[in-house]
C-alpha positions in Angstrom: -13.9 11.1 -78.7 -16.1 9.5 -81.4 -19.9 9.4 -81.2 -19.7 5.6 -81.0 -17.9 5.7 -77.7 -19.8 8.7 -76.3 -23.1 6.9 -76.6 -21.9 4.4 -74.1 -22.5 7.0 -71.4 -25.6 8.6 -72.8 -27.8 6.2 -74.7 -30.6 4.2 -72.8 -29.1 1.1 -71.3 -31.7 -1.3 -72.7 -31.2 -0.2 -76.3 -27.4 0.1 -75.8 -27.2 -3.5 -74.4 -29.1 -4.9 -77.4 -27.0 -2.8 -79.8 -23.8 -4.3 -78.4 -25.0 -7.7 -77.2 -27.0 -8.9 -80.2 -24.0 -8.7 -82.6 -21.9 -10.4 -80.0 -24.6 -13.1 -79.4 -24.8 -13.7 -83.2 -21.0 -13.9 -83.4 -20.6 -16.2 -80.3 -23.5 -18.4 -81.5 -21.9 -18.6 -84.9 -18.6 -19.4 -83.3 -20.3 -22.3 -81.4 -21.9 -23.5 -84.5 -18.7 -23.4 -86.4 -17.1 -25.6 -83.7 -20.2 -27.9 -83.9 -19.9 -28.1 -87.7 -16.5 -29.6 -87.4 -17.9 -32.2 -85.0 -20.9 -33.0 -87.2 -18.8 -33.5 -90.3 -16.1 -35.4 -88.5 -18.7 -37.7 -86.7 -20.7 -38.4 -89.8 -17.8 -38.5 -92.3 -15.0 -40.1 -90.3 -16.6 -42.0 -87.5 -17.2 -42.3 -83.7 -13.5 -42.7 -82.8 -12.7 -39.4 -84.7 -15.3 -37.7 -82.5 -13.6 -39.1 -79.4 -10.2 -38.0 -80.8 -11.6 -34.5 -81.3 -12.8 -34.5 -77.7 -9.3 -35.4 -76.5 -8.0 -32.1 -78.0 -10.5 -29.9 -75.9 -8.1 -29.4 -73.0 -5.3 -28.2 -75.3 -7.7 -26.0 -77.2 -8.8 -24.5 -73.8 -5.2 -23.9 -72.9 -4.6 -22.1 -76.2 -7.8 -20.1 -75.7 -6.6 -19.2 -72.2 -3.6 -17.3 -73.5 -5.7 -15.6 -76.2 -8.4 -14.6 -73.8 -5.8 -13.2 -71.4 -4.6 -10.7 -74.0 -7.9 -10.1 -75.8 -10.2 -9.6 -72.8 -7.6 -7.7 -70.9 -7.0 -5.3 -73.8 -10.7 -4.8 -74.5 -11.5 -4.0 -70.9 -8.6 -1.6 -70.5 -9.5 0.2 -73.7 -13.1 0.6 -72.6 -12.0 2.1 -69.2 -9.5 4.4 -70.8 -12.0 5.6 -73.3 -14.5 6.3 -70.5 -11.7 8.4 -68.8 -11.2 10.3 -72.2 -7.6 8.9 -72.4 -7.5 7.9 -76.0 -3.7 7.9 -76.3 -3.3 5.3 -73.7 -6.1 3.2 -75.2 -4.0 3.3 -78.4 -0.9 2.0 -76.6 -3.0 -0.9 -75.0 -4.1 -1.9 -78.5 -0.6 -1.8 -80.0 0.9 -3.8 -77.2 -1.8 -6.4 -77.5 -0.8 -7.1 -81.1 2.8 -7.8 -80.1 1.8 -9.9 -77.2 -0.5 -12.1 -79.3 2.2 -12.8 -81.8 4.8 -13.6 -79.1 2.5 -15.9 -77.1 1.1 -17.6 -80.2 4.5 -18.5 -81.5 5.8 -19.8 -78.2 2.7 -21.9 -77.5 2.9 -23.4 -80.9 6.5 -24.4 -80.6 6.3 -25.9 -77.2 3.2 -27.9 -77.8 4.3 -29.3 -81.1 7.5 -30.5 -79.5 5.6 -32.7 -77.0 2.3 -33.2 -78.8 2.0 -37.0 -78.5 2.9 -37.1 -74.9 0.5 -34.3 -74.1 -2.4 -36.0 -75.9 -1.7 -39.3 -74.1 -1.8 -37.4 -70.8 -5.1 -35.9 -71.8 -6.6 -39.4 -72.2 -5.8 -40.4 -75.8 -5.8 -44.2 -76.5 -4.2 -46.0 -79.3 -7.5 -45.7 -81.2 -8.0 -42.0 -80.7 -4.4 -40.7 -80.7 -3.9 -40.6 -84.5 -7.1 -38.5 -84.9 -6.3 -36.1 -82.1 -2.7 -35.6 -83.3 -3.7 -35.0 -87.0 -6.3 -32.4 -86.0 -4.2 -30.6 -83.4 -1.1 -30.3 -85.5 -2.8 -28.1 -88.1 -4.7 -26.1 -85.5 -1.3 -25.3 -83.9 0.2 -24.2 -87.2 -2.4 -21.5 -87.3 -2.2 -20.6 -83.5 -0.8 -17.1 -84.0 -3.6 -16.2 -86.5 -6.2 -17.6 -84.1 -5.0 -15.4 -81.2 -4.9 -12.3 -83.4 -8.4 -13.0 -84.8 -10.1 -13.4 -81.4 -8.1 -10.6 -79.9 -9.0 -8.1 -82.7 -12.7 -9.1 -82.5 -12.7 -8.2 -78.8 -11.1 -4.8 -79.5 -13.6 -4.2 -82.3 -16.5 -4.4 -79.8 -14.7 -2.1 -77.3 -14.0 0.4 -80.1 -17.6 0.8 -81.1 -17.8 -1.8 -83.8 -20.0 -4.7 -82.4 -21.6 -5.3 -85.8 -18.2 -5.6 -87.5 -17.0 -8.1 -85.0 -20.2 -10.1 -85.6 -19.6 -10.0 -89.4 -16.1 -11.2 -89.0 -17.3 -14.2 -87.0 -20.1 -15.0 -89.4 -17.6 -14.8 -92.3 -15.4 -17.3 -90.5 -18.3 -19.6 -89.9 -19.6 -19.5 -93.5 -16.1 -20.2 -94.9 -15.5 -23.1 -92.5 -18.9 -24.6 -93.3 -18.1 -24.4 -97.0 -14.6 -25.7 -96.7 -15.2 -28.6 -94.3 -17.1 -30.9 -96.7 -14.7 -29.9 -99.5 -11.6 -30.9 -97.5 -13.0 -33.8 -95.5 -14.9 -35.5 -98.3 -13.9 -33.9 -101.6 -10.2 -34.0 -101.0 -10.3 -37.0 -98.7 -8.3 -35.3 -95.9 -10.5 -36.6 -93.1 -10.1 -34.9 -89.7 -7.0 -33.0 -90.9 -9.2 -31.3 -93.5 -11.5 -29.9 -90.7 -8.5 -28.3 -89.0 -7.1 -26.8 -92.2 -10.6 -25.4 -93.0 -10.7 -23.8 -89.6 -7.3 -22.1 -89.9 -8.0 -20.8 -93.5 -11.3 -19.3 -92.4 -9.8 -17.5 -89.5 -7.0 -16.1 -91.6 -9.4 -14.6 -94.1 -11.3 -12.8 -91.4 -8.1 -11.7 -89.8 -7.0 -10.0 -93.0 -10.2 -8.0 -93.0 -9.8 -7.0 -89.3 -6.3 -5.9 -89.9 -7.4 -3.7 -92.8 -10.0 -2.0 -90.6 -7.4 -1.2 -88.0 -5.0 0.4 -90.5 -7.4 3.3 -90.8 -6.4 6.4 -88.8 -10.1 7.4 -88.4 -10.7 4.5 -86.0 -10.7 5.1 -82.2 -7.6 2.9 -82.0 -5.6 1.8 -85.0 -2.2 0.2 -85.9 0.7 2.5 -85.2 4.3 1.5 -85.2 5.1 3.6 -82.1 2.6 1.6 -80.0 3.9 -1.9 -80.8 6.9 -1.7 -78.5 6.0 -3.4 -75.2 5.7 -1.2 -72.2 5.8 -2.7 -68.7 2.8 -0.8 -67.2 0.7 -1.4 -70.4 1.5 -5.1 -70.4 0.9 -5.3 -66.7 -2.5 -3.7 -67.1 -3.5 -6.1 -69.9 -2.3 -9.2 -68.0 -3.8 -8.2 -64.7 -7.3 -7.9 -66.1 -6.8 -10.8 -68.5 -5.6 -13.1 -65.7 -9.2 -13.9 -64.8 -10.2 -15.3 -68.2 -6.8 -16.9 -68.5 -7.3 -18.8 -65.2 -10.8 -19.7 -66.2 -9.7 -21.2 -69.5 -6.6 -22.8 -67.9 -8.8 -24.4 -65.2 -11.1 -25.6 -68.0 -8.0 -27.4 -69.4 -7.5 -29.2 -66.1 -11.2 -29.9 -65.8 -11.7 -31.3 -69.3 -8.5 -33.4 -68.7 -10.1 -34.9 -65.5 -13.4 -35.4 -67.3 -11.8 -37.1 -70.2 -9.8 -39.4 -68.0 -12.9 -40.1 -65.9 -14.9 -40.9 -69.1 -12.2 -43.3 -70.3 -12.0 -45.0 -66.9 -15.7 -45.5 -66.4 -17.1 -45.6 -69.9 -14.3 -46.0 -72.5 -13.6 -44.2 -75.7 -17.3 -43.9 -76.6 -18.0 -42.0 -73.3 -15.2 -39.5 -74.3 -17.0 -39.1 -77.7 -20.3 -38.6 -75.9 -18.8 -35.9 -73.7 -17.5 -34.2 -76.9 -21.0 -34.1 -78.3 -22.6 -32.8 -75.1 -19.8 -30.2 -74.6 -20.5 -28.8 -78.1 -24.2 -28.5 -77.5 -24.0 -26.9 -74.0 -21.3 -24.6 -75.4 -23.9 -23.0 -77.7 -26.0 -21.7 -74.7 -22.9 -20.7 -72.8 -21.7 -18.7 -75.8 -25.1 -16.8 -76.0 -24.6 -15.8 -72.4 -21.0 -14.8 -73.2 -22.4 -12.7 -76.0 -24.5 -10.8 -73.5 -21.4 -10.5 -71.3 -19.4 -9.1 -74.2 -22.2 -6.6 -74.8 -22.2 -5.6 -71.2 -18.4 -5.3 -71.0 -17.8 -2.0 -72.9 -21.0 -0.4 -71.3 -20.0 -1.3 -67.8 -16.4 -0.5 -68.3 -17.0 2.9 -69.9 -19.6 4.0 -67.3 -17.6 2.7 -64.4 -14.7 4.8 -65.7 -17.0 7.8 -66.1 -18.5 7.2 -62.6 -22.0 6.8 -63.8 -22.9 4.1 -61.4 -26.7 4.0 -62.0 -26.0 2.9 -65.5 -23.5 0.2 -64.3 -26.2 -1.2 -62.0 -28.8 -1.2 -64.8 -26.7 -3.0 -67.3 -25.8 -5.6 -64.7 -29.4 -6.4 -63.9 -30.5 -6.6 -67.5 -27.7 -8.9 -68.4 -28.4 -11.2 -65.5 -32.1 -11.4 -66.6 -31.4 -12.2 -70.2 -28.7 -14.8 -69.2 -31.2 -16.6 -67.0 -33.8 -16.8 -69.7 -31.2 -18.2 -72.2 -30.0 -21.0 -69.8 -33.6 -21.9 -68.9 -34.4 -22.4 -72.6 -31.3 -24.6 -72.9 -32.4 -26.7 -69.9 -35.9 -27.3 -71.4 -34.6 -28.2 -74.9 -31.8 -30.6 -73.7 -34.1 -32.4 -71.3 -36.8 -32.9 -73.9 -34.8 -33.6 -77.1 -31.5 -35.0 -76.0 -31.6 -38.1 -78.3 -32.6 -36.1 -81.4 -29.8 -33.6 -80.7 -27.2 -36.3 -80.2 -28.2 -38.1 -83.4 -27.1 -35.1 -85.4 -23.5 -36.0 -84.7 -23.5 -39.8 -85.2 -25.5 -42.8 -86.3 -23.9 -45.0 -83.6 -26.9 -46.0 -81.3 -24.7 -46.6 -78.2 -23.0 -43.2 -78.6 -26.3 -41.5 -78.9 -27.6 -43.2 -75.8 -24.6 -42.3 -73.7 -24.6 -38.7 -74.9 -28.3 -38.2 -74.3 -28.2 -39.6 -70.8 -25.2 -37.4 -69.9 -26.8 -34.3 -71.5 -29.8 -34.6 -69.2 -27.6 -34.8 -66.1 -25.4 -31.9 -67.1 -28.2 -29.4 -67.7 -29.9 -30.2 -64.3 -29.0 -26.7 -62.9 -28.7 -24.8 -66.1 -31.2 -22.0 -65.1 -29.0 -20.6 -62.4 -25.7 -20.8 -64.3 -26.3 -17.5 -66.2 -26.2 -15.5 -63.0 -22.8 -16.9 -62.1 -21.3 -16.3 -65.5 -22.5 -12.7 -65.6 -21.3 -11.9 -62.1 -17.8 -13.0 -62.9 -17.7 -11.0 -66.1 -19.2 -8.0 -64.3 -16.2 -7.8 -61.9 -13.8 -8.2 -64.8 -15.6 -5.5 -66.8 -15.1 -2.9 -64.1 -11.5 -3.8 -63.4 -12.1 -5.8 -60.2 -9.7 -8.5 -61.3 -9.3 -10.1 -57.9 -13.0 -10.9 -57.5 -13.3 -12.2 -61.0 -10.3 -14.5 -60.6 -11.7 -15.7 -57.3 -15.0 -16.7 -58.8 -13.3 -18.5 -61.7 -11.0 -20.5 -59.4 -13.7 -21.5 -56.9 -16.0 -22.8 -59.6 -13.4 -24.9 -61.4 -10.9 -25.8 -58.8 -12.5 -25.6 -55.3 -15.8 -27.0 -56.4 -15.6 -29.0 -59.7 -12.2 -30.8 -59.3 -13.1 -32.4 -55.9 -16.5 -33.4 -57.4 -14.7 -35.1 -60.3 -12.4 -36.9 -58.0 -15.1 -38.0 -55.4 -18.5 -38.5 -57.1 -17.3 -41.1 -59.7 -16.1 -43.3 -56.8 -19.8 -43.7 -55.8 -21.7 -43.4 -59.0 -19.2 -44.3 -61.7 -19.9 -42.6 -65.1 -23.0 -40.9 -63.7 -20.7 -39.3 -61.1 -18.5 -37.8 -63.8 -21.6 -36.3 -65.5 -23.1 -35.1 -62.2 -20.0 -33.2 -61.1 -20.8 -30.4 -63.5 -24.2 -29.4 -62.2 -23.2 -29.8 -58.6 -20.2 -27.5 -59.0 -22.3 -25.0 -61.0 -24.9 -24.8 -58.2 -22.2 -24.1 -55.6 -20.6 -21.6 -57.8 -23.8 -19.7 -58.4 -24.4 -19.5 -54.6 -20.8 -18.3 -54.1 -21.3 -15.6 -56.7 -24.4 -14.3 -55.0 -22.6 -14.1 -51.7 -19.6 -12.2 -53.1 -21.7 -9.8 -55.1 -24.0 -9.0 -52.1 -21.0 -8.4 -49.8 -19.2 -6.2 -52.4 -22.3 -4.1 -53.0 -22.9 -3.6 -49.3 -19.4 -2.5 -48.7 -19.4 -0.3 -51.8 -22.6 1.4 -50.5 -21.0 2.0 -47.1 -17.9 3.5 -48.7 -20.0 5.7 -50.9 -21.8 7.5 -48.0 -21.5 11.2 -48.3 -21.3 11.1 -52.0 -24.2 11.7 -54.5 -27.3 9.5 -54.2 -26.5 7.9 -57.5 -23.2 6.6 -56.1 -24.6 5.6 -52.8 -27.3 3.5 -54.5 -24.7 2.0 -56.8 -26.0 -1.6 -56.9 -28.5 -3.5 -54.8 -29.6 -7.1 -55.1 -33.2 -8.0 -54.0 -33.4 -7.9 -50.3 -34.2 -11.6 -49.8 -31.0 -12.5 -51.7 -29.0 -10.0 -49.7 -30.3 -11.3 -46.4 -29.7 -15.0 -47.3 -26.3 -14.3 -48.7 -25.0 -12.1 -45.9 -26.6 -13.9 -42.9 -27.0 -17.5 -43.9 -24.0 -18.2 -46.1 -21.3 -15.6 -45.6 -20.5 -16.6 -42.0 -19.3 -20.0 -43.4 -17.1 -18.5 -46.1 -14.3 -16.6 -44.3 -12.4 -16.2 -47.6 -14.7 -13.3 -48.4 -12.9 -11.1 -45.9 -10.1 -10.9 -48.4 -12.3 -9.0 -50.9 -12.8 -5.4 -49.8 -14.0 -2.9 -52.4 -10.9 -2.1 -54.5 -9.8 1.5 -54.7 -10.6 2.8 -58.1 -7.1 4.3 -58.2 -5.8 0.9 -58.9 -7.5 0.9 -62.2 -5.6 4.1 -63.3 -2.1 3.2 -62.4 -1.1 3.3 -66.0 -1.7 7.1 -65.9 0.4 7.8 -62.9 
């Protein structure tokens, strides 16, 4: 076992979280900026209808990301747990199978979507004005779909294999290339929105080549080996079972953005869709910073859970929640105070700026509590508790958000569409607090008789425990489904 992975179980948690999270935060922020760069260049160089056309592609982009996340996150989590169990050989097979899965899924997704692209975009809310822009952009993104899946998947594995800085550098390289190529293709070569898509694909391909070179070295914890590329049922099952949570989260995002786009068109027209595209890009930055902390937490929590060092799992959870709350609170303050200035970076159209600024202020109303909900879902995923992570994903986006999107606009029109997001986020955060409290209590009960470290595995502040267990839980009978999962279920691949 390399020193890079051993330190996950020995180095102080605070320093370790910063070591893994800061590169991930930089990478995720850079990734957000690189999406935002496309929007800025397209909005300023092509026009407001192009911004709206780009927003129409968001559901399809989320669906593509869902498949990539299913393989990438599932692989990274299983590798972390296996390394914690000192089972390097099986970690190697998880890596090899993930490469094959990414290629297969990427090719199938590209072929199917390209066949029905116009119909899909119209279903997602494209009008006669926005369809040409959405189609032109999405066609070229789909041509590079396989490379995109591999690029994001290998970045996740780099973090789990002890290379958080390398993953960060790969993302920064992609961002810098995209930023340089965007104006060249959009303005210099006169390609318009198609140029932005081509710049994105080329940038990812360059970084992918570097990642692949790294994983050809036998000195790495996991590396490319021909004998691990053949798909194995229990390996694929392990990847997909853990990856199902992020898949459902992104797939639900596809449905949610579809409903949002259609609501924007119905109550505000194409400009409202463009405004949502602007707001989504901005809020995505803060969400990606929290995801960076989550990605830093993932290998630490997974390794120490596999090694049964529960005090360290508790500590990394608490620290990650604290940092996430600070980030989202900063986002709340900035968006409430400077919404117009932020929106003006994307367009010079005064009406589009007005709609975007108004919607942004509504959307961030409950931002300070969203970080806790995001970290809790990722925590369950990191320790292999896939059922709980999936439950939190589904309740936020299906049980809470979809009804809000269908009901609130009936009373408040366009404002009801905007308000659906903070309302569902507030309910989701409360839901996460209840589930985490109940899981921790049951875990502590099942740990009686073991060492004190295990018995004290995780505890929330007592006021939160009391409120969640006695005031909220009685009204949420679904929680009875979620008993602490036997850790043997995480090691089926070894049996």
